[in-house]
N, C-alpha and C positions, 0 to 999 in steps of 0.2 A: 193436302197437297203432298205429293211424293218428292222424294229426295232428288229425282231427277229434275223436276221442274225447278226446285229450289237451287240446285247446283248442276248447271248444265255442263260445267267443266269436268265434274265428276264423272257424268256420263261418257264424256269424251275420253277421259283418262282410262275408264274401265273398258271401253270399246276397243280402245287403240292397243292397250298394254296387258289386258287380263291374261291372254294366252301366252304372251311371252313371260309373264311373272309366274304363271303355273308351271311352265316348262323350266324356268329357272330353279323354282323351289324343287320340282321333281328330281332335278339333277342333284341337289343338294341332300334330298331325302331318300331318294330311290324308291319312292312310292308315291305313285299318282294320287290315290286317295287322300292320303294327309296333305299332299301339295295342293290339291282342290281346296281343301278345308282351310289352309293356311293362306292361300291366295284370297279366299273370301274374307278371311279375318282381317288380312292386310287392307283391303278396300273397305272394310267396315270401319276400321281404325280412322280412316281419312274421310269418312263419309260426310261429317259436319263442317269440314275445314272450308273457309272462304278464301284461302290464298292459292288454290290450284290453278287459277288463271294465270298466275305469275310464274309458273314452273317453267324453267329453261331447260332442265333436264328430267324429265318426268321418270325415266327409267332409274336413274341414281336415286331420286326420291324414293321410288317404290322399293328400291333394293334396301335402303336405309330402313324404311318402315318395316319391311318384310324381315330384316335381320333381326329387329326387335321382337317381332311376333315369333320368329324361330326360336330366338333365345327363350321366350317365355314357355314356348311349347316343350322344349327340351327340358327346362326345369320342372314342368309339370310331369312330364314322362319319367324323369329321374325320381321325382317325389313318389310317384305311383309305383314304380319299380322297387323302391326302397320299402314301401308300405307293404306290397304284395310279398316281398321276400321275408319281411318280419312276420307277417301273418302266415306264411307258409311255415314258419319254424316253430309256431306255436303247437302245443299237442292238440290232438283232434277234439278233445271235449271242450276246449275253450275257443274253438273256431267260431265266428260270428256269421250271422245271416247276411245275405246279399244286401238287404235293406240297411243293416248297420254298417256294412263296408261302404256303401254309397254316402251314408251320412258322415262317416269319418273321413272319407276322401274329400268331400265338399268342405268339411271342416279344415282340412289340411290345405286345401287350395285357398281357402279364406285367410288362414294364417300366412301363407305364402305370399299372397297378394298384399296383406297388411304389411309384412316385412319389407317387400318390394317397394312399398310407398315411403319408407323411411330413408333418410340420407344414409349412405354407405357406411360411414363410421358409427353412427347410432345403431344400425343394423348389426355390424360387427360386435360392438359392446354388448348388445343384448344377447346375441348368440353365444358369446364367450361366457356370459354370466349364466345364461340358462341352460346351455347344452354341454359346456365344458366345466362348469362349476367354479369359474375363476372369481375371486374376489375384485372389487373395484380397484384396489391399488394395483394388483396384477394386470388388470385389463389397462389401466392408465399406462403402465409401462410397455405393454405390448403395443398400444395404439400411439404412443408418444404425446400423450396430452395430459393434463393435470387431473387430479383426483375429483376436483370440482366439475370438471367438463364431463367426466364419465357419469357423475351423478346426474348432470342435466341430461345426457343422452339416455340414461336408464328412465328418468322421469318422462321424456319425450316418448320412449318406446312403450312405457306402462300406459300412457294416456292414449297412444294409439291402440293398444290393446283394449282398453276400456271402451273407446269409441267403436271399435269393431264389434265388441260384445254388445253394445247397445243397438248397432245396426242390425245385428243378427237377431235380436229379440223382438 
């Protein structure tokens, strides 16, 4: 069965609001191609939802979902730009192949998604330790939590890393 048969309200929502959403995204991005992709991503994100019939304000709902999709897109773009800038600064003999570049970008996207799945303070603690080199006591002070809480946060983050590695294998 197709999604349209299972969720007729999705089909109505798509038919009635796709063009509007695409134009809204185009105004935000200034780029129709990316707006088309992000509109599709927005509808893909809500495809399996069973509560679409109860929407009183479908455009407000779509705007909220699209903003989340847009934030993720901007994060991916920022991550890719930073990676490409770092790559461009490498001396020519250490440049990598397009295949290696794609694998690294996929890995970075996976790490980014794994970090986004963590609660905010857990993510902050993990990044402070891994990127800033801060000790747990310093992290506790910066986050305003106890040392044992930082240890719990780090355990949670490392477990998420292990799960992500198992999924990738």
